[in-house]
N, C-alpha and C positions, 0 to 999 in steps of 0.2 A: 198531189202534185205530180205531174208526169215528168219522167226522166228524159224522155225524147218527145219533141214536138214537131209535127209535120204540118205545114200550112198548105193544104191541098187546093189547087186551082181547079182540078178536075178529077172525076172518078170514072172508072170504066168497068164493064162486065164483059168478059170474053169467054166464049166456049171454043176450045181448040183441042183436038186429038183426045177427046174423052175426058177433058178436065174443064172445070170452071175456074176462072181467075177473076177476082174482084180487087181492083187496085185504086189507090188514091195517090196522086202525085202533085208535087209543087209546080212542075212544068214538064215540058216534053224533052228536054235535053237529057242525055244519058247520065250526067253527073248530078241530077236533081234528086232530092230526097223523095222517098215513096214508102208506102206500106202495101203489102200484097197478101191476099188470102187465096189459097188454092185447095181444091178438093176434086176428087173424081166425080163425074156427073151423077153416078148412082149413089153417092154418099160416101162416108168413111172419114178417116182422119183429115183434119184441116191443117195445112202447112201455113205458117205465118212468117213473114220476113220484113225487115226494115232496112231499106236502102241497098242491101246487098244480100245475096243468098247465104253468105257465111254468117249473117246475123239473122238466122231463122231456125225454126224447129217445128216439128209436128206436135199437135196437141199441147201447144204452149199457152193457150188462152184460158184464163179463169173466168173473165167476163168482158163483154163488149157492150158498152152503153151508148146509145145514140141519143143526142139531144140537139137543141137549136144551134149550138156552136160546132157540133161535129161528133166525133167518137172519142170515148175514153176507154182505153184497152188496158186491162190488168193481166199481167203475165204470171204464170205459175212460178213461185219462188225457186223451185229446184231447177228451172231452166234459165235463170237470170244470166248465167255465164254465157249462154248462146247469144245474148242481146247486149253484151258489154256491161253486164250487171245492172241493166235497167229493170225496173219492176212494173213500170207503166209507160204507155205511149198515148199521146194525145194527138188526134188528127183534127186540126182546125178545118172543118168543112161546113161552113155556113150555107145558107140558102143560095148564095151566089156560086157555089161549087158546081160546076157543070157535071151532069150525070149522077148527082148525089142520090136522087130518089130511086133510080134504077139500081144503084149499088146497094142501098139500104135494103131494098126488097130482096136482092140476091143474098145478102148477108143474113137476113132473117131466116131464109130457107136453109142456108148452109150451116149456120151456127146453132140452130135450135135453142136449147135451154141456156146457152152461153149468152145469147142475144137479149138485150133489154132496150126497150124504147121508153125514153123519159118524156114526160109531158111538158 
């Protein structure tokens, strides 16, 4: 059971200033909930944040599982304090989530062995 749930209306993949950003957001307003994955274009550590940069950390992900309903993200226990003591984040991003396929493709490349695709 996830401690944090984001109901994503859309997803995006952006390359800017040598970094790749993959995000899922509930809406377009600044105060709407989101999750963001960030990595240098050439690879390296992945930054993950939930709704605010102060709730984020590098190398925080144990696993990211993609399925029909969206993403299930398990965080490393030693970094729980960085996420308000959450241990898991659920991103409800069903087939109707705009940009989902492109975002999943980018995450698969970004996350490597942390990424899992569920049938």
